[in-house]
C-alpha distance (Angstrom), angle and dihedral (degrees) to the residues before:
residue distance angle dihedral
M1 . . .
R2 3.77 . .
M3 3.81 119.3 .
I4 3.77 119.3 -142.6
I5 3.79 117.1 -156.8
R6 3.77 115.1 -160.2
M7 3.76 115.7 -144.8
T8 3.76 110.8 -137.9
P9 3.79 127.5 -178.9
T10 3.82 87.2 -100.3
T11 3.79 94.3 52.3
D12 3.80 89.8 45.0
L13 3.79 89.7 52.4
L14 3.82 93.3 46.5
E15 3.78 90.1 50.0
L16 3.83 92.7 50.7
L17 3.79 92.0 45.3
S18 3.79 90.7 49.7
R19 3.80 90.9 50.3
A20 3.81 91.3 48.1
A21 3.81 91.6 50.3
K22 3.81 91.1 48.6
L23 3.81 90.9 49.2
A24 3.79 91.3 49.0
A25 3.82 91.2 49.5
D26 3.80 91.5 47.1
K27 3.81 90.5 51.0
G28 3.79 92.5 47.7
V29 3.79 96.2 -113.1
D30 3.80 111.4 167.3
N31 3.83 112.3 -108.2
E32 3.79 92.6 -127.2
A33 3.80 91.2 51.0
F34 3.79 90.4 50.5
M35 3.80 92.8 48.7
A36 3.82 91.5 46.9
A37 3.80 90.9 50.8
A38 3.81 91.5 47.8
W39 3.84 91.5 49.3
N40 3.82 91.3 48.2
A41 3.80 89.2 50.8
V42 3.82 89.3 53.4
L43 3.79 91.2 49.7
D44 3.84 91.6 46.6
A45 3.80 90.2 51.2
H46 3.80 93.1 55.0
P47 3.80 110.7 56.3
G48 3.78 111.3 -143.7
M49 3.81 95.1 15.6
R50 3.82 94.3 105.6
E51 3.81 90.4 52.5
A52 3.81 92.9 44.8
L53 3.81 91.0 52.6
A54 3.78 92.0 46.9
D55 3.82 90.0 49.6
R56 3.81 91.0 49.3
E57 3.83 90.5 50.2
L58 3.83 91.4 49.1
R59 3.83 91.3 51.0
K60 3.79 90.0 49.4
Q61 3.81 91.6 50.9
L62 3.81 92.0 47.9
R63 3.82 90.9 51.5
A64 3.79 89.8 50.9
W65 3.82 92.3 49.4
R66 3.83 90.8 48.3
K67 3.80 90.7 49.6
Q68 3.82 89.3 51.5
G69 3.82 90.7 48.6
L70 3.79 92.2 -117.7
I71 3.82 94.3 125.3
G72 3.78 133.0 21.9
Q73 3.76 129.9 -117.6
A74 3.81 113.8 -90.3
């Protein structure tokens, strides 16, 4: 019996990511540097995502400060 494997965009992506990780490891790239570069590539590929995440983090910090009584409600 012959098995047919369908390549989907997800399997293509996983294959490319696996190859990139292997290349980085072979070249001695630090794992954290590889992960940071991959995360930056994700952010660069989604316009506005970096700003949305920064905004979410700011709102989270403001809620924490309000809960601690460090700033008032506006």
